[in-house]
N, C-alpha and C positions, 0 to 999 in steps of 0.2 A: 505494500498500499504507499501511496505518495505522500509524504510527510513535509513540509516545508523545512531547507535547512536553516534560514534564519527567519525572524521576527520584520513581520511587516511593519515598518517607521508607520509613523502619522498621517505623515506629509504625502507619503505614495496612499497611502489609504484613503485618505481625503481626496487627493487628486482624481482617484480612480472614481469615487462616489462626488465628484464635483460637478458643475452645471454643465458640463458637455453632453449629459444624456438626458437634459430636459429640453422641454418641447419648443420649438420657437412661437413669439406671437404670431397671430397673422396677419398679414398687410393687409392694413387697413388703410381706405384714401379717404381724402373728403370729396362729400359731391359738390360736384361746380356750381348746381341751382341752388341749394341751402346749406352748404355747409356741414351738413351732419356725416358722420364718420361711420362705413358701411363697409363691407367687404367688396374687394376687387371681383369685376365682371359678374354683378349683382346688382339687379334692380333697388335703387336706392328704397326704404321704407315707411321715410319721410315723406319724401313730396312725390315716387312712384316713378322716378324718370330714370332713363338708363342711355348712356350715349348722347344725352341731349333731349332726348323724346319721350314724354308721356306715356308710357307704357300701361301703367296700372293707376285706375283711380283711388285717392288716398281718402278717406272721410274721415275729416280732424272734428276730436271730441272737442 
């Protein structure tokens, strides 16, 4: 059975567990019409536009 020859240092252990394995933040962009942050290549939920055209009619409460 394989056994480690030396103790793994805290720095090496923590480097392995660091943020390199965490997910990145999705690409958020501002809507050119209303300025609301949305995901890229999606219809804006606030104003209903995509590529400068109104695609969905949105009811404002």
